[in-house]
GUKEGU-256605 format. One line per field, with one value per residue (C-alpha): residue number from 1; residue in three letters; y, z, x. Coordinates in steps of 0.5 Angstrom, whole numbers, plus 500, padded with zeros to 3 digits. Layout:
<rs>
kevex c(NUM:...)
kolke c(ALA:...)
c2 c(Y:...)
c3 c(Z:...)
c1 c(X:...)
</rs>
This chain:
<rs>
kevex c(1:2:3:4:5:6:7:8:9:10:11:12:13:14:15:16:17:18:19:20:21:22:23:24:25:26:27:28:29:30:31:32:33:34:35:36:37:38:39:40:41:42:43:44:45:46:47:48:49:50:51:52:53:54:55:56:57:58:59:60:61:62:63:64:65:66:67:68:69:70:71:72:73:74:75:76:77:78:79:80:81:82:83:84:85:86:87:88:89:90:91:92:93:94:95:96:97:98:99:100:101:102:103:104:105:106:107:108:109:110:111:112:113:114:115:116:117:118:119:120:121:122:123:124:125:126:127:128:129:130:131:132:133:134:135:136:137:138:139:140:141:142:143:144:145:146:147:148:149:150:151:152:153:154:155:156:157:158:159:160:161:162:163:164:165:166:167:168:169:170:171:172:173:174:175:176:177:178:179:180:181:182:183:184:185:186:187:188:189:190:191:192:193:194:195:196:197:198:199:200:201:202:203:204:205:206:207:208:209:210:211:212:213:214:215:216:217:218:219:220:221:222:223:224:225:226:227:228:229:230:231:232:233:234:235:236:237:238:239:240:241:242:243:244:245:246:247:248:249:250:251:252:253:254:255:256:257:258:259:260:261:262:263:264:265:266:267:268:269:270:271:272:273:274:275:276:277:278:279:280:281:282:283:284:285:286:287:288:289:290:291:292:293:294:295:296:297:298:299:300:301:302:303:304:305:306:307:308:309:310:311:312:313:314:315:316:317:318:319:320:321:322:323:324:325:326:327:328:329:330:331:332:333:334:335:336:337:338:339:340:341:342:343:344:345:346:347:348:349:350:351:352:353:354:355:356:357:358:359:360:361:362:363:364:365:366:367:368:369:370:371:372:373:374:375:376:377:378:379:380:381:382:383:384:385:386:387:388:389:390:391:392:393:394:395:396:397:398:399:400:401:402:403:404:405:406:407:408:409:410:411:412:413:414:415:416:417:418:419:420:421:422:423:424:425:426:427:428:429:430:431:432:433:434:435:436:437:438:439:440:441:442:443:444:445:446:447:448:449:450:451:452:453:454:455:456:457:458:459:460:461:462:463:464:465:466:467:468:469:470:471:472:473)
kolke c(UNK:UNK:UNK:UNK:UNK:UNK:UNK:UNK:UNK:UNK:UNK:UNK:UNK:UNK:UNK:UNK:UNK:UNK:UNK:UNK:UNK:UNK:UNK:UNK:UNK:UNK:UNK:UNK:UNK:UNK:UNK:UNK:UNK:UNK:UNK:UNK:UNK:UNK:UNK:UNK:UNK:UNK:UNK:UNK:UNK:UNK:UNK:UNK:UNK:UNK:UNK:UNK:UNK:UNK:UNK:UNK:UNK:UNK:UNK:UNK:UNK:UNK:UNK:UNK:UNK:UNK:UNK:UNK:UNK:UNK:UNK:UNK:UNK:UNK:UNK:UNK:UNK:UNK:UNK:UNK:UNK:UNK:UNK:UNK:UNK:UNK:UNK:UNK:UNK:UNK:UNK:UNK:UNK:UNK:UNK:UNK:UNK:UNK:UNK:UNK:UNK:UNK:UNK:UNK:UNK:UNK:UNK:UNK:UNK:UNK:UNK:UNK:UNK:UNK:UNK:UNK:UNK:UNK:UNK:UNK:UNK:UNK:UNK:UNK:UNK:UNK:UNK:UNK:UNK:UNK:UNK:UNK:UNK:UNK:UNK:UNK:UNK:UNK:UNK:UNK:UNK:UNK:UNK:UNK:UNK:UNK:UNK:UNK:UNK:UNK:UNK:UNK:UNK:UNK:UNK:UNK:UNK:UNK:UNK:UNK:UNK:UNK:UNK:UNK:UNK:UNK:UNK:UNK:UNK:UNK:UNK:UNK:UNK:UNK:UNK:UNK:UNK:UNK:UNK:UNK:UNK:UNK:UNK:UNK:UNK:UNK:UNK:UNK:UNK:UNK:UNK:UNK:UNK:UNK:UNK:UNK:UNK:UNK:UNK:UNK:UNK:UNK:UNK:UNK:UNK:UNK:UNK:UNK:UNK:UNK:UNK:UNK:UNK:UNK:UNK:UNK:UNK:UNK:UNK:UNK:UNK:UNK:UNK:UNK:UNK:UNK:UNK:UNK:UNK:UNK:UNK:UNK:UNK:UNK:UNK:UNK:UNK:UNK:UNK:UNK:UNK:UNK:UNK:UNK:UNK:UNK:UNK:UNK:UNK:UNK:UNK:UNK:UNK:UNK:UNK:UNK:UNK:UNK:UNK:UNK:UNK:UNK:UNK:UNK:UNK:UNK:UNK:UNK:UNK:UNK:UNK:UNK:UNK:UNK:UNK:UNK:UNK:UNK:UNK:UNK:UNK:UNK:UNK:UNK:UNK:UNK:UNK:UNK:UNK:UNK:UNK:UNK:UNK:UNK:UNK:UNK:UNK:UNK:UNK:UNK:UNK:UNK:UNK:UNK:UNK:UNK:UNK:UNK:UNK:UNK:UNK:UNK:UNK:UNK:UNK:UNK:UNK:UNK:UNK:UNK:UNK:UNK:UNK:UNK:UNK:UNK:UNK:UNK:UNK:UNK:UNK:UNK:UNK:UNK:UNK:UNK:UNK:UNK:UNK:UNK:UNK:UNK:UNK:UNK:UNK:UNK:UNK:UNK:UNK:UNK:UNK:UNK:UNK:UNK:UNK:UNK:UNK:UNK:UNK:UNK:UNK:UNK:UNK:UNK:UNK:UNK:UNK:UNK:UNK:UNK:UNK:UNK:UNK:UNK:UNK:UNK:UNK:UNK:UNK:UNK:UNK:UNK:UNK:UNK:UNK:UNK:UNK:UNK:UNK:UNK:UNK:UNK:UNK:UNK:UNK:UNK:UNK:UNK:UNK:UNK:UNK:UNK:UNK:UNK:UNK:UNK:UNK:UNK:UNK:UNK:UNK:UNK:UNK:UNK:UNK:UNK:UNK:UNK:UNK:UNK:UNK:UNK:UNK:UNK:UNK:UNK:UNK:UNK:UNK:UNK:UNK:UNK:UNK:UNK:UNK:UNK:UNK:UNK:UNK:UNK:UNK:UNK:UNK:UNK:UNK:UNK:UNK:UNK:UNK:UNK:UNK:UNK:UNK:UNK:UNK:UNK:UNK:UNK:UNK:UNK:UNK:UNK:UNK:UNK:UNK:UNK:UNK:UNK:UNK:UNK:UNK:UNK:UNK)
c2 c(708:713:712:710:717:715:712:718:723:719:719:727:728:724:728:735:732:732:740:740:745:752:750:744:740:737:734:729:733:738:733:732:737:731:737:735:728:730:735:729:724:730:730:723:721:727:728:734:731:732:740:741:736:741:746:740:739:734:728:729:729:723:719:721:719:712:712:713:708:702:703:705:702:695:694:692:694:701:704:701:697:699:707:709:715:716:716:721:725:725:727:721:720:713:714:719:715:710:714:717:709:707:714:712:705:707:713:708:703:708:712:710:713:711:717:721:718:721:727:724:723:715:714:717:712:706:708:709:703:699:702:700:693:692:693:689:683:684:685:680:681:689:690:686:688:696:699:695:696:704:703:700:693:690:690:690:684:687:684:690:696:699:705:706:712:708:704:709:707:700:696:695:688:684:676:672:666:661:657:659:666:670:673:680:679:675:681:686:681:679:687:687:683:677:680:688:690:698:701:704:702:708:708:704:706:704:697:696:698:694:687:682:682:689:689:683:686:693:688:685:692:694:688:689:696:695:689:694:699:694:692:699:700:694:696:703:699:695:701:705:699:699:706:705:699:704:709:704:702:710:711:705:708:715:712:708:714:719:713:713:721:721:716:720:727:724:721:728:732:728:730:737:743:746:747:748:741:740:745:742:736:738:742:736:732:737:736:729:729:734:729:723:726:728:721:718:723:721:713:714:718:712:707:711:711:704:702:706:703:696:698:700:694:689:694:693:685:685:689:685:678:681:683:677:673:677:677:669:669:674:670:663:666:669:663:659:664:665:657:657:663:659:653:657:661:655:652:658:659:651:652:659:655:649:653:658:651:648:655:655:648:650:656:652:647:653:656:650:649:656:655:648:652:657:653:649:655:657:651:650:657:655:648:652:657:651:648:654:654:647:648:654:649:644:649:651:643:642:646:642:636:629:627:634:632:625:629:632:627:627:634:632:626:631:636:631:629:636:637:631:634:640:637:633:640:645:638:638:646:644:640:645:650:645:644:652:652:647:650:657:654:651:657:660:655:656:664:662:658:663:668:664:662:670:671:666:670:676:673:671:677:681:676:678:685:685:681:686:691:688:687:694:696)
c3 c(161:167:172:179:183:189:185:181:187:190:184:183:191:190:184:188:193:189:189:181:179:183:183:185:180:181:174:170:164:167:165:158:156:160:163:170:168:166:172:177:173:174:181:183:178:180:172:168:162:162:162:155:153:156:151:145:142:145:141:143:151:150:147:153:158:154:154:162:163:159:162:170:171:168:164:157:154:157:151:146:149:156:155:148:145:141:147:150:144:145:152:154:162:162:159:163:169:167:167:174:176:173:176:183:183:181:186:192:190:190:196:202:208:209:213:207:206:212:209:206:210:211:206:201:203:203:195:194:198:193:187:189:191:185:180:185:184:177:174:169:167:168:161:161:168:169:165:169:175:174:172:178:175:179:186:189:192:199:203:206:202:200:196:200:204:209:210:211:218:217:219:212:214:216:219:213:213:211:215:211:213:208:211:210:214:220:220:222:226:231:232:236:242:239:242:241:234:233:228:224:222:223:215:210:205:210:212:204:204:210:207:205:198:197:200:195:189:191:192:185:182:185:183:176:176:178:173:167:169:169:162:160:163:159:153:154:156:149:145:148:147:140:140:143:138:132:135:136:129:127:131:128:121:122:125:119:115:119:118:111:111:115:111:105:108:110:103:099:104:102:094:095:099:102:097:097:097:103:106:105:107:114:115:114:118:124:123:123:129:133:131:133:140:140:138:144:149:147:147:154:156:154:157:164:163:161:168:172:168:170:177:177:174:179:184:182:181:188:190:186:189:196:194:191:197:202:198:198:205:207:203:206:213:211:209:215:219:215:216:223:224:220:224:231:228:227:233:237:233:235:242:242:240:245:250:249:249:255:259:257:259:266:267:265:271:275:275:276:282:285:283:287:293:293:294:299:303:302:305:311:313:313:316:322:323:324:329:333:333:335:340:343:344:347:352:354:355:360:364:363:366:364:360:356:354:352:347:344:343:335:335:338:333:327:330:330:323:321:325:321:314:316:317:311:307:311:308:301:301:303:297:292:295:293:286:285:287:282:276:278:278:271:268:271:267:261:261:263:256:252:254:253:246:245:247:242:237:239:239:232:229:232:228:222:223:224:218:214:216:215:208:207:209)
c1 c(172:173:179:179:178:181:188:188:187:193:198:196:198:204:206:205:209:215:215:217:212:209:202:199:195:188:187:191:190:195:201:199:205:210:214:212:214:221:222:221:226:231:230:229:235:240:241:241:240:233:234:235:229:224:226:224:218:213:215:222:220:216:222:226:221:220:228:228:223:226:233:231:224:226:219:221:215:214:217:212:206:205:205:203:207:201:196:201:201:193:194:190:189:190:197:199:196:201:207:206:205:212:215:212:214:221:221:219:225:230:228:232:228:221:219:218:211:209:207:201:194:193:188:193:198:193:192:199:201:196:199:206:204:200:206:210:206:204:211:211:204:203:201:195:193:195:189:184:187:187:180:178:176:182:183:190:193:194:188:185:187:181:179:172:172:168:174:179:181:181:188:192:193:187:187:186:181:185:190:196:198:202:209:207:201:204:209:203:200:206:207:201:197:193:187:187:189:190:185:191:198:203:205:202:208:213:210:210:217:219:217:222:218:220:227:229:226:230:236:235:234:241:244:241:243:251:251:249:254:259:257:257:264:266:264:267:274:273:272:278:283:281:282:289:291:289:293:299:298:298:304:308:306:308:315:316:315:320:325:324:324:330:334:332:334:341:342:340:344:351:349:346:346:340:335:328:326:330:327:320:322:325:318:314:319:318:311:311:315:310:304:308:309:302:300:305:301:294:296:299:292:288:293:292:284:284:288:283:277:280:281:273:271:275:272:264:266:267:261:257:259:258:251:250:252:248:242:242:244:238:233:235:234:228:225:227:224:218:217:218:213:208:208:208:202:198:200:198:191:190:192:187:181:183:184:178:173:177:176:168:167:171:167:160:162:165:158:154:158:157:150:150:153:149:143:146:147:140:138:142:140:133:134:138:132:128:133:134:126:126:131:128:121:126:128:121:119:125:121:114:112:114:107:108:115:113:108:114:119:117:119:126:127:125:131:136:135:135:142:145:142:146:152:152:150:156:161:158:160:167:168:165:170:175:173:172:179:182:178:181:188:186:184:191:195:191:193:200:201:198:202:209:206:205:212:215:211:214:221:220:218:224:228:224:225:232:233:229:233:240:237:236:243)
</rs>
């Protein structure tokens, strides 16, 4: 089955970024002689042991790569089940892609500077981040899951990483639908305002390398590497100690032979003069004395070397203890901060929903009050127009006779009623204005509460970032 095109392209882009070959690679088949992998190992590991392997046949190159993966990448099945030597000999692209994935993972774990990943475009970084996150989440079952992942059958656990070109500018971390929010996603959400998320993060690979999961895994890798070095040193010290003991035994035996020869020579000197046999014994004695001095010198060198190794082992033990304590302390702090942030996020989401519902209700009431006020104002204007017209008529009637005034008495009463109705409406308008001001005050209070909740989440986010930076240091 063919491999996932976007992931293969990202792996080739990373291989080209190492600049270990003069020409850029555009196909996995160009890696089948394994020389590029060996040069990458030489570059990232800082060792010259791979230079001589480049001159060896392909089976020896594959054996060297297996040894490196098994020792440094911590995947115990890498030398046999995960990457098949026969498939590498056959140049199978899936096997070549597996080796590239493991070397990418080891490089990301060894890298101290996340800025190096910025030379890739965003789409490539998303794919590289999905590969690293997949290996990180599937270390215990990598043998079963890596092939489907490289063939596009399995998606990475990174919630919003996508290989589709239509989602090239989507955020790396999206809001989950569940109430329980993962720590990595909270870290991304908390770094932006709650209503306006940016279209793209600064660096997907940088985000992966700053997560607590990645930082804890890096510390564990460092502790395991230091522990392995210590065990190797202890084995070497034991072998040197055994050699010192053997040298001491040889020195004792030689000293006994010398003593016997000295006694023999003294006894023979009393009986005879210098003879040929005495000359041979003297030469043999001198030779034994020379060997004895050389053995003494070697023994002294071994003792000095043993003392140096003992001091180095003590130093490594102290550093190992400090790292273990620091790891436990950081892990405890991160668990507490994560729990607090989860609780605050749940409270914030609940408050957001309640405030949104309350604001909609208040806005509906405010809108109704404004409509009522508008209708009242229009009605007042109509009534004021009628009052003005009737007042004009009354002014004219005052100049007329008493009989004519009596005829229009009904209009005067109608006018008084209109004035009372107008007075009742200017009062209702005052009440509506007071209600509008109260509603405005409630909306302002809700907005202030939401702002305080957002500030609390920002403080927790900064605490988490500080803990992650301390863990990396």
